[in-house]
N, C-alpha and C positions, 0 to 999 in steps of 0.2 A: 786393263783399266783405261787404256787410251781410247777405246771405242766409245764408251758412254760420254767421255769428255768431248770427243770430237763431234758426236751426234748432238750433244746439248749446245756446243758452240755454234753448230750450223743453224739450230733453231733460234738461238739468241741473235745471230747475225741477221737472219730474216726479220726478226721482230724489230731490231733496231733500225734496219733499213726502211721497214714499213712505216715506223713512227716518223722518220725524217723525210719521207716522201710526200711532196705536196699533194699528189693525186690520191693518197689514201683516204678512205672514208673515215668520218669521225668514229664510227662504231668500231671499225677494224683497228684504228689507232689506239683507242682505249683498251681494246683486248690485248694488243701487243704491249702496251705500257703495263697492264696488270701482270702479264706473263713475266716481264722483266723484273718488276718489283717483287713478285712472289719468289722468283728465283733468288734474288738478293737476300730475302728474309729467311728462306727455309732451306735452300739447297746446301748439300755437303760438298758440292763440287765447285764452290765459289772460287777458291784460290787457283786450282789448276785451270779452270775456264778463264778466269780473269787474266792470268798470265798468258794463256794462248791468244785471247782476243787482243791483248796489248802488243802483240808482235808487230814489228815494223812493216810487214808485208800487207797488213790489213788497212782499209781506208781509215781516215782520221776519226770519223764518228764512232766506228767500231772500237778502235783502240782506246778512245776516250771512255766508252762504256766499260771496257775491260778494266781500265784503271779505276773507274768509279766503283766497280765491284770490290776491288782490293781495298779501296778507301773505306767502303762500307764495312767490310770484314774487320778492319783495324778499329773503326770507331765503335762498333756494336758487339763484336765477338771477342775482342782481345782478352778481356778479363777471364774468359773461360777456355782460352786456348792452352794446350800443353806447352811447356817451355820449348820443346824441340821444334814445334810448329812455328812459334814466334821467331826463333832464330832463323829458321828456314825462310820465312816470309821476309824477314829483314834482309837476308842475303840476296833474295830475289829482287827486292826493291833496290838494293845497291847496284845490282847487275843492270837493272833497267836504267838507273842513272848513268851508269858507265857506258853502256852501248845499246840502250833501248830507244834512242831517238835518232832522227835524221840530223843532218848538219844544222848548225845554228840558224842559218838564213832560210833553210827549207822548212824546218819544223814549225808547226802552227802553235800559237801561244796557248790555246786551251789545253794542249797535251803537256806543255811545260808546266802549266799552272797545276794540273791535277797531279803530276809527278811530284812536284814540290809539296803539295798538300799531304800525299801519302807519307812522305818522309817526316814531315812536321808532326803528323798524328802519332807516329811512333816515338819521336823525340819527346813529345808531351807526356807519353806514358812511361818511358824507360830511362830518360837522361836526367841527371848524370849517374844515378846509382847503378843501373844495370847496363849502361852503355858508355863507360867512361871515355872511350877513345873516339866519340862521335866527331869532335872538332878535327882531330887528326885525319879521320877518314874523309871528311869533307875537303880538307886541305889536299889530301892525296888525289882526290877526284879532279881538282882543278888542273893538275898536271897533264890530264888526258886530253885537254882541248877546250876550245872556246864554248862548245855546247854544254859541256859539263860545268865549266866555270859559271856560266849564266845560271844553270840550275842551282848551283850551290848558293849563288846570291839570292835567288828567289826563295830558297829554303830559309836562309838567315833572316830575310825580310819578313816572311810569313810568320816565323817563330816570334820575332819581336812584336809583330802586330797582335798575334793571339795572346801573348803573355803580358805585354805592357799596355798596348792600346786598348784592345777589346776585353782583355782579362777574362777569356772564356774557359778558365780552368778553376778547379777547387783551390782554395787559399794556399794550402800547404804545397801543392805541386807548383803553384805559381811562384811562391817564395823560393822554393828549391831552385827552379830554373832561373829566376831573376838573379838570385845571389850568385849562382854559378856563372851566368853570363857576365855579371859585374866583376867577379874575380878574374875572369879570363879576358876582360875588355881590352886590355892593353894589346894582347896578342891578336884579338879579333880585329881591332882597329888597324893594327900594323899590317895584318894580312889583307884587309880590304884596300888599304892605301897602296900596298905594293901591287896588287892586281890592277888597281886603277892607273897607277903610274906606268906600269909595263904596257897595258893595252892602249893608253893614250899615246905613248911613245911610238908603238908599232903602227897605230892608226895614222899618226902624222907622217911617219916615214913612208908607209905604203901608198897613201892616197896620192902622193906626188908621182909614183911610178906607174907608167902605162901598163895595163894588163893585170894589175894587182887589185883591181877595184873590189872584187868579192872578198878577198882576204882582209882588205882595209875595213869593209863594212862589218865583217865578223868581229873584228877588234872593237869597232865602234859600238856594236850591239852590247858587247861585254861591258864596256865602259859605262854605257847608259844604265845597264842593270846594276852595276856597282854603285853608281851615283844614287839610284833609287833606293838601294839597300842602306847606303849611308844616311839618306834622309830619314829612314825609319829608326835609326839609332841616335842620330845627332840630337833628336828631340829630348832624350832622357838620360843619356850617359853623363858621367861626371864631366864638368866643364874642362877639367884638366886634359882629357883626351882630345878636346877640340882645339885647345890653345897650346898643346904640346909643341916642342921644337920651334918656338917663336912663331906660333900660329901657322905652321907649315900647311895644314889642311886648308885653312882659309886662303892662304896665298895661292895654293894650287887651284882652288875653286875660282878665284879671281882670274887666274890665267885662262881657265877654260871658258870664261865668258866670251872670249873672242873666237870660239870654235862653234860654227853654226850648228853642227849636229849634236853638240853636248851642252850648249850654253843654257838651254831652258832648265835641264836637270841640275846643272851646276848652280844656277841662280836659286832654285828651290832649296838646295842644301844650304847655300849661303844665308838665305832668308831664315830658315829654321834655326841656324846656328846664332845669327845675330839677334834673333827674337828671344833668346833664352833669358830667363830671369835667374836669380841665384845671388850668392854673396857678391857684394860690389867688388871686393878684393879679387875674386875669381874672374870678374868681368873686365877688369882693367886692361888685359891684353887686346880686347876688341878695339881699343883706341889706335892700334896699329893700322886699322883700315882707313884711318884718316890721313895716312901717309900719301905722298904724291903718287906713288906707283899704284896703290890700290884704287884711289879715287880716279886716276887716269884710266885704268882698265874698266871701271864701271861706266865712266863717262863715254869712252870711245865705243864700248859695246852698245850703250843706249843710242848714240848718234847713228851707228850703222843700222841698228834694228829699226830706228825711226824711219830711216831712208827706205827700208824694205817693207815697212808695215802696210804700205798702200801700193797697189799696182793697178794698171789700167786693165779693164775687162778684155780689151783686144787692142792690137796696135793702132787701129784707126779710130777707136771710140774715145770719147771724151770722159765717159763715166769711169769711176774708179771703185775698187772694193778693198776691203781690209784683208791682209794676209794673216790668218789667225795665229799661226805659231809665233810670228814676229811680234804681233800685238800682245800675245800672252806673255812673251819674254819681257817686253817693255813694262807690263804691269808688275811682273816679279821684280825687275830692277828698281822700279819706283818703290815697291814695298821694302826692298833691301835698304834703300836710302833712308826711308822713313824709320825702319828698325834701327838703323845706325844713329839717327837723330834721337831716338828713344834712349839708346845707351848713353849718348852724349849728355842728355839732360839728367840722367840718373847719376852719372859719374862726376860731372863738373860740379863743384860746390858742395860735394859730399865729404864724408870723413876720409875717403881714400885719397884725397888731395890730387885730383886730376886737373890740369890746366886746360883752358880752351885750346884746341889744336891750332897750329900755326896757319894751316890753310883752310880755316873755317870759311873764308869767302869762297873758295873753290867749291866746298860742299854746298853752301847755300845757293850758289849760282846753279849748281846741278839740280838742286831741289826746285828752284824757281823755273828751270827749263821744263820740269814736269808740270808745274803749276800753270804754265802758259801754253801747254800742249793743246792741240785741238780736241782731244778726247776728254769729254766731261768726267768720265770715270777716273782718269789719271789725275785731273785737277783735284777731284774730291779726295783722292787717296792721300794727298799731301797735307790736307787741312790740319789733322791732329798734330802733326809734327810742327807746323808753323805756330799753332796755338801753344804747344809746349815751349818752344823757343821764346816766344814773345812774353810768356808768363813766367819764365825762369828767372829766379832772383838774381843770378850772376850773369847769365848769358844775355838777358834782355838789356843789360847796360853796356855790352860789348859794342864797340863802334861798328863792326861788321853787321851785327844783327840790327842796330839802329838804322843803318843805311838800307838794309834789306827790308825793314818795315815799310820804308817809303816805296821801295820797288814793289813790294807786295800789294800795297794800297793801290798803286797804279795798275797792277795786274788785275786786281779785283774789280776795277771799272769794266773790264771785259768779262770777267768770270761771273759777275752778278747778272749779266744780261741773259735772259731765258731764250737761248737758241739751241738748235741741235735736235729738233724733233725727228724721230726716225722716218716719219712719212714724208719729210720735206727735203729740199736740197738747197736751203738758203744760207748754209753755213758749213765750214769744213768739219764741224763736229758731227754733222748728220750721218756721215758714212760710218763713223765709229759707233754712234748710237744704235745703228741698225744691228751691230754685233752685240751690244750690251743690253738692249731693251727690246721687249717683245712688242710693245705698242706705244702710242703717244701717251696713253693714260699712265702706263708703267714709267715712262720717262718723266712725266709731269710729277708723279708722286716722288720719284727720286730727286728731281730738281728742287722741289719744295724743301725737302729735308737738307739737301746740299746747301741751299741758300741760307737756311737757318744756321747751319754750322759756320758758313762764311761770315755771317753776322757776328758770331762769337769771336772769330779770329780778327775781323776788322776792328771790333771794339778793343781787343787786346793790343793791336798795332797802334790804334789811336792813343792808347795810354802812353806809348813810348814816344810817339811823334805828334802830339796834339795839334800844334800849329800847322805843320805840313799837311796833316789830314784835313784841317779846315780849308786850306788853300785849294787842295785837290777837289774837295766837295764844292767849293764856291765856283771854281773854274767850270766844273761839270754842269752845275745848275744854270750858270749864265749861258753856257753853250746851248743847253736844251731850250732855254727861253728864247734865244735868238734864232734857233733853227726852225725852218718851215716844217709843218707836220707832214710826215711821210706815211701814207696809209698802206703802202706796199701792195702786194697782189691779193691780200685777203681783207677786202674792205667789209664794212658792216653790211648786214643783209637788210637793215631797216631804213637807213637814211643815207642819202648820197654824201660822199666825201667824209664819212666818219670812219674812225679806225676800228679794227677788231682787236682781240686780245693779243694776236700775233703780229700786228703791224709794227714795223721797225721803230716808229716813234714811241709807241706804247711800251715796248720792251725796254727801250732806253730810259724813258722817264721812270719806269718801274724800278729799274736797277739803281738809278741815281737816287731815288727816294729812299730805298733801303740803306744805301750808303750814308745819306744825309742823317737819317734817324740814328744810325749807329754812332756816327761821328759826334753829333751835338750832345747826345747823352754823355759821352765820355769826356768831352773837353770841359763840360761844366764840373765834372768830378776831378779832372786831372790838373786843371790850371788854377793858379791863385787869381783872386778877383781882378787885380790890376792888369794881369796878362791877358784876360779874356778879350778876344777881338770883337768887342761889342759894336763898334761903328760899322765894321765890315758885315757883321751879322745882320745889323738893321738894314744895311744896303740890300743884302740878299732878300730879306723879308719884304722890303719895299718892292723889289723887282717882281717877287711872286705875287704880291697883292695887285700890282699893276697888270699882271699877265692875264689876258682874257681869252678864253677858248670856249667854243661851243661843243667840244668833243668830251663826252662824259668820262671816258676812261682816263684821258689826260687831265681833266679837271680834278678827278679823284686823286691823282698823284700830286697835283698842285696843292690840294687841301692838306694832304699828308705833310707836305713841305712846310705849310703854314704852321701846322701843329708842332712839327719838329723844331722850327725856329722860334716858337713862342717863348721859350725861356729867356731869349734876348729882350723880349718886351718887358720882362720884370725889371730890367735895368733902364728902360725907356718907356714908362707907363703911358706917355701921351699918345703912343701908337695904338692903344687898346681899341679905340673906336674904329679905326680903319680895319683892324683884323676882324672885329665883330661884324662890320658891314659886309665884308667879303664872305663870311660864313653864313650870315642871314640870307644873302643873295643866293647862295648855293642851296639853302634849304628849299627854296621854291624853284629850283632849276627845272627847265623843260626843254625838250628839243623841238617838238611840234606843239602848236596851240590847239591841235585837234583833240578834244576831250573824249572822242569816241574810241580812240585807240589806247589800250592800256600802255602804261609806261614800260620801257624795257628794263631788264634787271640792272643795266648799267646806270640808267637814270635814277632808278630807286636807290642804288648804291650811293650815288653822289649825294642825294638828299639825306640818306641815313648817315653817311659819312660826316656831312656838315653838322648834323644834330650831335653825333658822337663827339666831334671836335669841340663843340660848344660845351657839352657836359664835362668833357675832360678838362677844359680850361677852367671851368667853374669849380671843378673838384680840386685841381692841383694848385691854381693860383687865384683863389677867390678874392684875396685882399687887393689884387691888381685890378680886378674887374668891378669890385664893389663901388668905387667912385662913379662908375657909369651906370649904376643900377637903374636910375630913372629912365635913361635912354633905353636900356635893355628892356625894361618892363613895357615901356610904351611901344617899342618895336614889336614885341610879342603880341600885345593887344591888337595892334594894327594888322598883324598877319592873321590873327584869329578872326578878325571881323571882315577882312577882305576876302575875295574869291580866289585865294592863292592855291586852293585845292590841297590843303594840308591833310594828310592822313591822321587818324587818331594817334598812331604811334608817334608821328612827328610832333603833334600838339603836345603830347604827354612828355616827350623828350625836352621840349622847351620849358614846360612847367617844372620838370625835374631840375633843370639848370637854375631856374628862379629859386627853387627851394634850397638848393645848395648855396646860392648867394645869400639867401635870407638867414642861413645859419651864422653868417658873419655879422648880423646885427648885434648879436650877443646881448639881446634885450628881449626877455620872454614876452612881455606885453606887445611890443612892436611886431615881433615875429608872428605871434598868434593872430594879431589883427591882419597882418599881411596874408597869412595862410587862409584865414577865414574869407578874405576877399577873393583870393586866388581860386578857392574851392567852392565859392558860394553856389555857382550854377550846378556843380556836381552834386553837392549836398542836397540842393533843392530837388534836382531830378531824381536822385537815388532814394530820397525819403518820401517822394510824392505818393499820393494814393494810387495813381495809375501804376507806378512801378511796383508798389507793394502788391497790388493785385496780380501783376505779371510774375513776380519772383516767388510768390508763395503757392502758386497753383501750376503743376506740370502741364496740364492741358492748355491753359492760357499761355504759359511760357512758350510752348511749342508753336502755338498759333502766332504769337507775337514775333518770333524770330523766323516764321515762315517754313518750319520744318514739316508742317502737315499739308503744305500746298504742292500740287503738281505744277511744275514750271512749264509754261508754253513760251513761245518766242517773246521775251522781254515783256511779260505781263506787268501791269501796274503794281499788282500785289507783291511781286518779288522785289520791285524797287523799294516799296515801303518796308518790306521785311528786312532788306539790306540796310536801310537807314536805322531800323530798330536795333538790329544787331550792333550797328556802329555806336548807338547810344549806350548800350550796355558795356560794350568793350571800352569806350572812352571813360566811363565812370570807373571801371575796374583798373584800367591803366593809371588813371589819375591817383586813385587811392594808393596803388602800389608805389608810385613815384614818391608820394608824400611820406608814406610809412617807412619806406626804405631810406629816404634821404634826410628827413627833418631830424635834427639832433641838437643837443645842448653843447656849449663850448667844451673843448677837451681839457682846458685849464680850469682847475677847481675854483681859483679866485675869481676868474672871469665869470664862471657859472654862478657863483654866489652873488657877485655884483649884478648880474643880469636877471636874478630872480628865478633861476632854474633849480636851485637846491631847496627841497622842502623839509628835509630832516636827515637824520643819520640812523643807520642800523645799529643794533647792539654792539657790533664789532667795530663801529666807528666809520663805516663806509658811507659816503654821501648817498642820499636818495634823490634822484633827479626827476624832473617832470618834463614832458615833451610838449611843445606848443601845439602839436597836432592831436593831442589826446581827446579833447572834447569832440572834435570832428569825427575821429575814428569811432568813438563810442556811439555817436549818433548813427554812423553808417553800418555798424557791426550787425544789428539784428537782421537787416535785409541781406547782408553778405552771407550770414549763416543760412538764411532761408534759401538763397540761391544755391548754396552747396547742397542743402537737403533736397531741393528740387532737382538739381543735376543728378544726384544719386538715384532719385526716383525715376528719372527718364529711362533707366534700364529695366524697369518693371515691365512684364509682358504687356499690360494694358497700354502703357505709354509707348512701347516699341510699336504696337499696332497702330498708333496714331500717326507714325511717320508716313509721309506720302511715298509713292513709288519712286519719285526722284531722289528722295533722301533716305531710302530704306537702309543704306549702308553708312549713314552719317556718323555712327559711333565706332566704325571699324578703324583699324590702325591706318594712318595716312601712308601713302607710298614712300615718301621721303623717310619716314620713321622706320618703315619696313626695311628699307635698304640699310639704314644704320644698324638695326637689330641683327640683320642677317650678314652684316659686314660686306655688303656689295659695294662696288666702286661707285664713286660719286659722279657728278655731272660731267658731260662732255665739255670741251673747251669753248664751244661757240655759244654757250647758254646765255652769256651776257647780252647777246645780240637780240634774242627773240623777245617779243613783247610777252609779259607774263599773263597769258590767257589762262584763267582757271575755270574749270567747269563749276556749275552751281553746287554740285556735290562736294567738290574739293574745298570751295569756300565754306560750306557748312561744316565740313570735317575740321577745317582749320579753326573755325569759330569755336566749336565745342571744345576742341583740344586745348587751345590757348586760354580760353575762359577758365576751364577746370584747373589748369596749371597755375594761372595767375591768382585765382582765389586762394590757393594754398600758399603761394609766395607771400600774399598779404598777411595771412594768418601766421605763417612761419616767422615773418619779420616783426609781427606785432609785439611779441615778448621782448625782443631785443630793443625795440623802439620805445615802447611805453613802460617797460619794466613793471614796477608794482602796480601801476594803474591798470595794467592788463590782468595781472594775476589776481587782483582783488575784485574783479568783476563778479557780481553775485551769481552763484550757481554756474560758474564758468565750465567746470568739467561736464555737468549735465547738458549745458548748451552745446558744447562741442560734440559730445557723444550723440546728442539728438539731431545733429546735422551731418557732421563728417562721417559718422559710423552708421548712418541709416542705410538700409537696403544693400548692405555690402555684398550679400549673396549674389546679387544681380550685376554688381559693378564689375566690368571685365578686368583682367590682370593688368593690362597696359594702362588703365586709369588708376589702379591702386598704387602703382609705383611712385608717381609724383606725390600722392597723398602721404606715403610713408617717408619718402626722401626729403621732400620740400617742406612738409608741415610737421609731422610727428617728430622726426629726427631733430629738426631745428628747435622745436618746443623743448625737447629733452635737454638739448645743449644749452639753451638760454634760461631755463627755469631755475630760479634760486632754490636752494636746498629746503628752505622752510615750507615750500609749497609741494614738495615731493608727495606727501601723504594725502593732501587735500585735492590735488589736481592730477598729478601724473599717475599715481597708483590706480585711481578709478578708470583712467583711460587705457593705460598699458595692459593691465591685468586681462580685461576682456579681449583686447586687441590680439595679444599673443595667443590666447586660447582659441580665438576664431582663426587666426592665421595658421596655427598648427593643424586644425581640422581641414582647412581649405587646401593648404599646400600638400598635406599628406595624400588627400584624394587625387590631387593633380598628378603627383609623382607616381601614384599607383597606376594611373592611366598610361603615363609615359613608359613605365617599366613593362606593363602588359603589352603595349604597342611594340616595344623593341623585341620582346621575347616572341611575340606572334610573328613579326616580320622575319625573325631569324629562322623560324621553322618553315614558313610557307613562301620563302623568298622566290622559289622557282615558279609557284603558281600565281602569286598576286602580282599583277603589274599595275602599279598605282598611276593615276594621272599626275603629270608634273605639278599642276596647280595644287593638288591634294597634298603632295609631298612637301611643297613649299609652305603650304598652310600649316602642316604639322610641324615642320622645322621652326616656323615663326612662333607658333604657340609654345613649343618646347623651350625655345630660346627666351621668350618672355617670362615663362615660369621660372627659368633658371635665374634671370635677372631679378625677378620679384623675390625669389628665395634669398638671393644675396642681400637685397635691400632689407628684408626682415631680419636676417641674422646680423647685418651690420647695425641695425637699430638696437637689437638685443645686446650687441657688444658695446655700443656707445652708452647704452643705459646702465649696463651692469658691470662692465669690466674696465679697470684702469690698469695700465701697464706701468710697472716700476722697473727702471733699469738697475740691475744689480751691480754692485761694486766688483771690479775684477779681482781675482784671487791675489792677495797681497804678496804671496810667496809661491814661486814656481813649485817648491817642494811639497806645498799643501795639496797639489792636484794628485789624484790617484794615479799610481804608476801605470795601472792598466789602461787608463784613459790616454796616457801619453803614447801608448803603443798602437795608436789608431792606424788603421789600414790606409792605403793611399786614397781611398774614396772618403772625402770629408762629408759629414752630414751636419745639418744645422744643429747647433747645440741650444737646448731650451734654457740653459742656465743663465743666459745673459739678461733676460727680461722676465720678471715674475709678475703674474697677473693677480690683482686683488679686486675685491668688490668695490664699486663706487658707493657713495652714500645712498644714492637712489637704489642701487642693487641690494643693499642691506635692507632698505625699506621694503622692497618687493619680496625679498626672501623671508620676511616675517610671516607671510600669509601662505598657508599650505597650498591652496588652490592655484595661486600664482606661481609659486616655485615649482610645483609639479608640471605646470604648463611649460615653463621655461626649460626645465630639465628634459621633458618629453620632446619638445621641439628640437633642442640641441642634439640629443642622442639619436632621434629618429632621422635627422637630416644627414647623419654620417653615411647612410646607405643610399641617399638620393644621388642620381648620377651626375654629380658636379664636383669635380676634383678640387677646384679652387675653394669652394665652400667647405668641403670635407676637411681639407688641410687646416683651414683657418679655425673651424669650430673645434676640431680635435686638439689643436695645439694651444688654443687660448681660452676657449669658453667652457667646455664640458667639465673638466676637473675643477675649475674655479667655482662653478656653481655647485657641483656635487659635494665638494669639500665642506660647504657650509652646512650641509644637512647630515653628513655621515655620523656626527656625534649624537644625533637624535635617534628615534626608534624607527628606522627604515624597515619596511617589510622585506623578508627574504625574497619574495617574488619580484619586488621592485629592483633590488640589488642584482638579482639574476638577469632581469630585463635590461638594465643599464649595461651590464657587462656583455650580454649577448649582442646588444646593439653595436658595441664597438667591434666585436668579432664579425658581425654582419657587414660592417663598413669595410673591414679588411678583405672580406670576400669580394666586395664590389670594386674597391679601389686599391687593393694590396699590390697590384702589379706596378703602380706608380711609386717610385722611390720616396718622394717627398711625403705622400699620404701614408705610405707604409711606415715610415719613421714616426710620424705623429701619432698614428693609431696604435702602433706597438708600444710607444711610450705611454699613451693613455691607458691601454689595457694593463700594462705593468703597474702603473701607479694605483689603479683601482684594485687590482688583485693584491698588491702588497699591503694596501691599507685596510682592505675589507675582508680578506681571506681569514685572518685570525678570528673574526666574529661570525662570519657566514660560511659554514662548511659547504653550502649549496654551490659556491663558486668552483669547488673541486669537481662536483658532478658536471658542471658546464664544461670544464676542461676535459673531462673524460669522454665527452661526446665529439671532441675534435678528431678528425680523421688522422690516423697513423700517429697518434700521440705516444710518446715514449714514457710509459707509466713509471719506470724506474727513475728517469730524470725528473719527472713531476714530483715523486716522493722526495727525492734529494732537495729539490727546490723548496718544497713545502717545509721540509725539516729545517733547512737553513733560515727560512722565514719565521718559523714559529718557535724554534728552540733557542733561547737566549745564549745557551752554551755552545751552540754549533759553530763550526769554523766559518768565519765570514770571508766572502770573496769581494773583489773590487767591483764597483758599479758597472764598469764596462763589461766585465765577464758575466755579471748577473743579467745584464741587458741581452747579451748574446744568447745566454742559456734560455731566457724567457722567449726570445724571438724564435728559437728552434722549437720550443714547446708548442707555440701557437702557429707554426709554419703551415700546418694542414688547413688552416682557415683562409689562407691568402689565395685570392682568385687569380686566374691566369688571364693575360691579354688574349684576345681572340686569335692573334697570330701565333700564340704559343700553345694553344689548347690541343692541337693535334700533332704537335711535334714530337718526334721520338727522342727520348732522353738519352744523352750520352753520359756514360759513367766512367770517370777516370779515377783509378784507385791511387791512394797515397802510397808512396814508397817509404822504406825505412828513413827516419829523419836524418838529415845531413849534418845539421849543425848543433844539435843539442844532445848531450849524453844523457841517458836515463838517470833520474835522480836516485842515489843510493838509499836503500830502505833502513836508515838509522836516524836516531834523534840528532837534530842539528847541534844540540848542546854538547854532544859527545865529540864532535870533530875538534882537532887540536887548535891550529892557528885560527883565531877568529878575528884578528885585528884587520884594519883596512888594508895593511900592507900585503896581506895574503892575496887580495884581489888583483894586485898589480905585479905579483912576483912572477918570474919566468915559468915556475912550475904550473901556474894556473893556465892550462892550455885547453880550456873548454872549446875554443874554436879550432 
C-alpha cells in the first residue's frame, strides 16, 4: 500500500512546487492546480498522503498543502467516514499537534494556522457529545512545551471566532458548543490566566540573563498568543470572569502595559474589557481602574510610547518618521482612556450609586494630554468622551470638569486650526498624518468631519463656562485683527500678496470664526439677560466692522464674525446701519477693476457670503432692521442702477431680503403695493409680447438664448444671447424669491388686523391671502409655457436645432456627474483660479438651473398662495399640459427635480379637499407612465449585467462607455427612489404603535430570539393617507400603484426593495384583497415577492422584509386562492410535507397553533429555495455539519400533560426537576 501513496505524494509535491514557482507558465500552473484540486475531491488516498506530506522533513509549502488536504477531508467527507477512520484521523491530528511542528520560533505561522483549523473543524463536529475530554487533552498538550501551548491558544481562539463571532455553524451545534464553553468558562479562563502568568514570569526572568534570549522569546511568543486568545473571549463571556478576584485580570493587563513586547496585545484586551456593556451593577468594579495605581500605569505607558513614537530617519538627518507599533499602542491607550470615560459617565449618577472618583483630575489631565497631542487622529478620538463629560448631568457640575472645560476650550484654539496635511511639513501633525491618511483629499474630508464634532463639544463646554468662553473668543478675535496677514509659502496664484486656503493667517481666522460661531450661539442660550456681556460684544463687533482687508478669504471670515456677533445688535439697535453698510460694501467686493478677467471663486464667495448674511439677518431679526427699511431700500435701488456689476443671483438675493422685511409691515395693502413696485420691471418684462413669443415657441426660444449659434471668438451674437439668458434667469430668480419669502403674519390677530384673513374653512381654520398672489397669477401662464417649451426642447426636431457648440447642452453637467457617481470633490486650490467656464458649460448651467427653478416656483406656489393657487381654473389640466408634456423625450436627470421639487411638494401642501380635483388627475397618469418607463429602463440594466457576466472575457469596454453606463444606472436608481418616495408620501402614513403594556403578553417564542436581532415591523404600522384612499378608489390607478410597487422589488436596488417591501406593498394590497382580485393577479403579486427574494435574498435586511411580506400575503390570501399553493410547489427543493403542515395550521381552525416566531421560521424554510445567492457564494462548496444528540433537552414524554401529577408552580422549582 505504501507504494501508491509514495508515488502519489511525489506527483503532488511536483505539482505544488510548480504552482509556487515564479518561473512556471500560466498554463502549466493551472494544470498543476487542477491536478491538486481533483486529488482533494476524488482520491481515496487523501488521509495517508496528507499525513505524509505534512511530515516535518518537507518544505513548508508542501507541509501546508498536506495539512490542507486533511482539513478538506474533515470539512467535506466527515459525515460519510466510518467511526474507526474518524478516531484514527483525530489521533493523527493530536499527534501532529504534539510533535508535528518545529520549535515555536522556527515554525512558520501558516503551518500553525492550518493545524489549529484542522482541530477546530473536528471540535465543531464532535464536541462535546463525542469528544468529552477535548479540554483536558488540550491542557495536557500545553505541558509538552511552548510550541504546543501556542497551538492550543490558536485552537481556542479560532473556536471562539467560528462559534461566537462569525457563527459559521448550524444553530443547534452553535448552541451546544457555546453553552458548553460557557459552563466551562471558569476553568478555561483560569487555565489561560495561569499560562499567561507563568510565561510572563519566565520571560521577565530570562530576558535579563545573557545567553537565554531564544528561550525568553519563546515564552514571549506564548504570552502574545494567550493575550490574543483572551481578546477573543473577553468580548462575550460573563463580566464576572473579567472582574473576578478584585479585577485580577485587569490589574495584570495594566502591569503588562510597561512590557514593550506585550503592551500592544495587553492594551487590546484592556480596551475590549472596558468597552463592555451590560448591567451597571456588573460594571461597577471597572471603577477600580480609576485608582492611582492603574491610572499611573496607563499614563507612564503613554509617556514612554509617545517618546518612542517618532524617530529620526538617520542619525544625521533632520527628518523624522513614525514608529508604527508605538503609535498604534498610543492609539489603543487613548481608546482605553475613552472607554473608561464611557463607563464613568454610565455609572456616576445612575441607580448603582457610584461617586465621581477621587482622582478625576488625574484622569482628565491624561485625556487632555491626548487631546493636545500632535496626531490629529488621537485628538479626534477623545472628542466623544469630552462631549459625554460636558453633557453629563452630575459630572458637568464637578469642579474638576468645570476647570477642564476651560482648558479644553484653550486646547481647541489649536485643534480647530486646519494643519497637518500629509503632503506638507508645516506642522508636527504632518508626520502622523502620513501614517493615517492616503492623501490630502482624504485628510481634508477627515478634518471637516473632525471640526464639526469639535463644534459640538465646544458648544457643550461653552454651556458650562459661558463667560470664560466669551473672553477666550474675544481675546482670539482681537489678536487676529491686530496681527499682520501672513500669506506663508502658498500664496494665491492670481494676485500678488493674497492668501491661499492654506496660508497661516487664513487657517487661523477660519478656526477662530468656527469658535466664535459656537460660542455666541451658546452664551445667548445659557446666560440670563443681565449677565450677557453686551458691551464687550459690541466692542468686538465694532472692531470687526472697522477691520478692512482686501484679501477675499480673510474678508469672508470677517463677515462670518459679523453674522455671529449680530445677536448683540438686537440689544443695541442703533448699530444696525453700520452692520448693513459693511455687508453692502462686501456685496460689490472686487480685487481688480479689470472686467475682462472673471472673478475668482474666493471673490464670488465673499459676495455670495455678504448676500447670505443680509438675508439671514432679515430672516432672523427683521424687527431690528425694519426701522432702517427706507435706507435699505434706497441702497438696493442705488446698487441696481449703478455699474456695480451685480449678478442676477446677487440682485435677487437683495430683493429676497427686502421681501422678508416687507413681511414685517403686517399690512396687506402696504405690502402688496411694495411688492408691486419691487416686481414691476419683472412683471412687465415677463408678460411682454416679446417674451411671450420667446417662451411659447421652442425654435424662437433656442434662438433667443443662443443655443442654435456656432460660437466663434466672442462674436457679438453670443454676447446678446448671454444677456437674453440673463433676462430670463433674473425673472425666474425674482419670482422664486417672492413666492418663497412673501408671507402673512404668523400671529392670527396680527394677520386679521392687517387684512390677510379672508375667511375660515368649515373646520374653523383661517384662510389667508398672500400679497404676491395677483403678481404670481399674472406671471403663471408664461411660466407654464416655459416649462412646456423646455420639455419640448428634447424632441428630435428641437435637438437637431442645437448648434455644434451646444450639441451636448442638455447632458448632465460634470459637477453633477461627480455627485451622482460619488467622486471626490474639488482640489484645495480651486478658490484661487478664476472661474473660466466654456460656452457649453454656461449653456448647460443655464438650462439645468432654469428647469430646477421653474419647479421650485411651482412647488412653493401651493404653500405660499394656498387656496388662491388650488382654485385656479383648470389647474390640473394646465399643469398636465405643461409639466407632463413630451415626457418620453425628457432625460432621467431632468425628471428627478420635476418629481422631487414640484410633484412631491404639491402632494405635501395640497389641502385634502382638492385631492380628487387636482392630485388624482395628475398622479394617476404620472404613476402609470413612470411604471412603464422605469420598467423598461431596469430591463435594459438587467440585460446589461447578465450579458457582461457571460462575455466578460471577450468584451473590453472603453472607460468612458463604462462610466456612462454607471452614470445612467445610478441616475435610474435615484429616479426610482424619487418615484417610490413620492408614492410613499402620497399614499402611506406611518402610525407608531404603543409598546406592549405587559411583558407577559409577548409570545414566548419571540422572547427566545437568537443573538442576531432583526428589525421588528411591529413598532410602526402603515396606513393609507386620505389621498391614498382617494387614489385607491379607482381601479386603473390602484393597479398602477400595485404593479409599480411589486415590480420594483426585483429591480437591482436594495435600498428601494427594503423600503417598498416593508412599508408600501402590503399597505396597498390590503386595501383591495376584500374585493374580487383575479387569481392571476394574486399569483403575480406573490411571484413578484419571490422574484425579489431571488434578486435580493442574500441581503439580510431585504431578506427579512421580503419573507415577512411573502408570509403576510400567503397567510391572508391562501384560504381564498388555492393558486398560491401551486406557486409554492414550483419553489426548488420545497418540503411538501412541511407545506402541507403549514397549510393545515393556516386553514383548519381546530389545528394546534404555534407561536408567531416559529411560524415565521417555518415559512422562511419553505421559501428558502427562492433566495438568490451573492456572486461570491454561488460557486462555493457547501460545508454540512450534522447536529449531534441534543445536550440540554430531554425528549418530551408521549403522554397527556394533564395526566402528570404535580402541576403546581412549586414543581418547576423543586430539586427533582433536573431537566438541565
